[in-house]
N, C-alpha and C positions, 0 to 999 in steps of 0.2 A: 271609594275613598277619593280624596282630592289629589290630583296629580299635577297641578300647575306649579312651576318652580319659583314661586315668589315667597317672600318671608312670612306673610300672613297665613298662607296655606301650609307652610312648614310648621308654624305654631299650632294651627288647628290639628294637623296630623299628630304632633307630639301630644296634644291634649287628649285626643281620642285614644291614643295608645296608653296614656297615663290613667285615664278614667276606666279602662277595662279592669284594673285591679284596685283602684282607689275609690272608697265610698265612705260616707259619714254615717255613723250610727247615733242612737240616742245618747249613749255614754260618751262617744267621741265624734262630735260632728265635724264636718269638713270646712276648713277655712279656704275659701276660693279667692284668688286675686285676679283681677282683670286690669290690664294696663293699656291705656290709649296714649296718644301723643301728648294730649293736654291734661289728662286726669288719670287717677288711679282709684280703683274700687276694691273693696274687700267685703265679703259676706261670710257668715257662718251658717251652714246649711245642714239640716238633718235630712239625709237622703231616705231614711225609713219612712218619714211622713211627707217628704218633699216640701218642707217649710223652711223659710229663711228665719233664723232665730235672731241674728244681729247683723247690722250692715253699717258700713262707714265708707265715706268716699271724700275725695277732694272737693266735692260740690256741697258738702254739708255746711250749714250756717256756722257751726262751731269752728270749722276749719277756715272758712272764709274770713273770719275776724283777724286771723294771724298771718295768713298766706294769701298772696294774690295769684300765684300760678301753681297748678297742681301737677305739673309734669317734670318734677325734679326729685332728687334724692331726699332733700329736706322735707318735702311734702309727703313722700312715701313714709318717712319715719313718723311724721305726725299722724298719718292715717293708721299706721300700725299701733301707735299708742292709743288712738281713739277706739279702734276695734277691740283692743285688749281691755280697755276700761269698760266698754259697754258689755263685753263678754263676762267680766268679773261681776258686774251688776246683775246679770242674768244667772249667775252661778255656774258658768262654764269655765272649767279649769284646763281640760286637755282637748286638743283638736288634732285632726289630720290635715296636713298642709297640702293644698292643691295649687301649684304655681301656674295653672292655666295654660300649660304648654310653653310658657316662657322659660328662658334659661335662668337659673338661679344666680343672678348677677345684677348689680346696679340697684334699680328701684325695687325689684322683687326681693332681693336679699335685704335691703334696708328695711322694708316693711316687715319682713319675717323677724329680723333681729329686734326691731322695736316692739313687736308683739310679744316676743319671748321675754324681753326686759320688763314689759308691762305685766307679766304674770301668766301668760298662756304657755302651756307645755306641749311641745311637738318636736 
C-alpha cells in the first residue's frame, strides 16, 4: 500500500479501500468519477465484462461549446447531466456510485446530484 503523506496518495488509499467492496454488475454498472485540477471525467463501467459503457468529461466537444474551463462546480454539473443523458440513451437506469477516493463534496457531489436529477438512480 502507499504510505506517503500527501493528498493524492491519501485519495488512492481511500479508492483502494472503497473498491474492495464496490463493483459494477450487468444490472447495476459502476459510475466512476475522476477529478483533476483542470477537468472532471465520468464513466459507467460494467466490471463483469471490464467494458466502459458510457463516458463523459469536460473535454467532450458537446461540453466545450458551453464551457471554457472544466475545473469548477458548474462544469461538474454539466458533466453529470451529460453522463445521465448518455446513460438513458443506452438504457441504463441504476448505477453504483464510485467517487474515486475523493470526498463527497464540491465537484464530486455536484456531478452526482446532476446525474440523479438527470434520471440515474443510486
